[in-house]
C-alpha positions as CSV (number, residue, x, y, z in Angstrom):
1,M,32.7,143.1,123.9
2,R,32.9,139.4,124.9
3,K,33.4,140.3,128.6
4,I,30.4,142.7,128.6
5,L,28.3,139.9,127.2
6,A,29.7,137.5,129.7
7,V,28.8,139.8,132.6
8,F,25.3,140.3,131.2
9,V,24.8,136.5,130.8
10,T,26.2,135.8,134.2
11,F,23.7,138.2,135.9
12,L,20.9,136.7,133.8
13,T,22.0,133.2,134.9
14,L,22.1,134.2,138.6
15,F,18.6,135.7,138.3
16,A,17.3,132.5,136.7
17,I,18.9,130.4,139.4
18,K,17.3,132.6,142.0
19,E,13.9,132.1,140.4
20,G,14.5,128.4,140.2
21,F,15.1,128.2,143.9
22,Y,11.9,130.2,144.4
23,I,9.9,127.7,142.4
24,L,11.4,124.8,144.4
25,N,10.7,126.4,147.8
26,T,7.4,128.3,147.4
27,T,4.1,127.3,148.9
28,D,2.0,129.3,146.4
29,K,-0.9,127.1,145.3
30,E,-0.6,127.9,141.6
31,I,3.1,127.1,141.5
32,V,2.7,124.0,143.6
33,N,0.1,122.6,141.2
34,Q,2.4,123.0,138.2
35,R,5.7,122.4,140.0
36,T,6.9,119.5,137.8
37,I,6.3,121.4,134.6
38,L,7.9,124.5,136.0
39,I,11.0,122.6,137.2
40,V,11.5,121.2,133.7
41,I,11.1,124.6,132.1
42,T,13.5,126.2,134.7
43,L,16.2,123.6,134.1
44,S,15.9,123.9,130.3
45,I,16.6,127.6,130.7
46,I,19.2,127.5,133.5
47,I,21.5,124.7,132.1
48,P,22.1,126.5,128.7
49,L,22.6,129.8,130.4
50,I,25.3,128.2,132.7
51,L,27.0,126.6,129.8
52,L,26.9,129.9,127.8
53,S,28.3,131.8,130.8
54,L,31.1,129.3,131.3
55,W,32.0,129.4,127.6
56,L,32.1,133.2,127.5
57,W,34.3,133.4,130.6
58,S,36.8,130.8,129.4
59,P,39.9,132.3,127.8
60,R,40.1,132.2,124.0
61,K,42.7,129.8,122.5
62,N,45.3,131.6,120.5
63,R,45.3,130.7,116.8
64,P,48.6,129.5,115.6
65,E,50.1,131.5,112.8
66,N,50.7,129.7,109.4
């Protein structure tokens, strides 16, 4: 189940990164007027998604038996 969630979060993260690059490189007037706010919003979404994706893909540590 963890790997399925990791794949889903990874695809979601890649999509968010793609949209972030679109915001940085677009010449659309509405986006250019609000670019600073959109960059902050984009980073506040992308950074937690990257951290969650890395955490889900990292191997679990084995619990020692008592």
